[in-house]
N, C-alpha and C positions, 0 to 999 in steps of 0.2 A: 612386739614388733613395729617400730618406728620407721618410715618410708621416708626418702628424701627425695623431693624431685627438683631434677637441675637442670635448670633453664639456659638454653643455650641463647645467646643473642641471635639475632635476627641478621646480622652482618656476617657472624665468622659460617653460619647455617648457610648462606648464601658462597659465601665462599668456598665450603665446603661441596656445597654441588655443584658447583661451578668446575673445581678439581678431577671431580667425578665424569664430570658429564665429559670435560677434554681428556682424561684419561681414557676412556671407552673410545671415543671419537680417534683417540691418537693411538689404540692399539688398533684398530682395524687398518690406517695407516701403514702403518709398520709391518703388517703382517702384508698388505696390498704390497707393497716395495720389495721384502723379501720372497715373495711368490714369485713377482714380475724379474727381480734378478734370478730368480731358479731357473726361470722360462728362457728367458736371452743365454744363460750356462748350457743349457740342455741344446737349445737351437744351435749354439755355438759345436757345442760338441758331434751333435747330428751332421752339420755341413760338414765338418774337418771328416769325419767318416767317410762322407759322400766322395768328396774330391779324394781319399787315399784308394777308395774301390775306382773309383775313375783312373786312375793313376795306373793300377796293376791289372794287369794280363790276369782274367780271369777273376772271378767276385771269392773274396775270405769271404767264408761261412762265419767266422766269427766277427766280422764285423757288420755280416747284416744280423747275426744276432744283436748284437748291443745295439745297433741302430733300430732294431725291433724294442727294444727293451724300454731306449731313452725316449723313442715315440711316442710309446704307451704311459710313459712319467710325463711327459711334455704337455699329452691330452689331459691327465689328469689334474697335471698343476693347473693347467688354463681353465678347468673348469670349476677347479677352487676359487682359484683369482677372482672371476668372472661372481660366484656365488659371494665371496666377503665383498667387492665392488657394493652388489646387490645388499646385504644386511651394512653398509655404510649408507647407501642412499637412502635405503629404511629409517636408518638411527637420523640421518639430516633432516630429512621430512619429518621426524619425531620433535624437532629442535623447532620445526617451524621453518625450513630453509626447502623451498621447493625446486629451485634453478640448479639443476646439477651439472651445466655442462664443464664445469671446471673439473669435475670430479672424473670424466672421461677423456677431456683434455691430460689429466695428470697421470692418471693410470691406463690407459689405452691399450689394456692388454691386446684386442683385436688386432695393432699394427705390428705383433712379435708373430709371426706367420712361420710356417718349414717351408 
């Protein structure tokens, strides 16, 4: 049995590595953007239900139960977003990028409050 060894040129290997690095980093960014979008939608829904409760006399039980479920989902998504942002920072540090001010500015999870 004859084994053939395929030599990969350094340039094509470098390009392949850069594509892989970019795709992993981009995945964190895409996940964060989706999570932040989800947080904003959940926040809007909760605020709408709060206004609805304030307008009606008495407390609509359905609306209160829904607010509780949406708030729980909001807190879980927020926790997940913070974790993904942490992974992005760890990934950036593995590339030698040690300043993360931009990450916190672009993915400002803390600004989305209930």
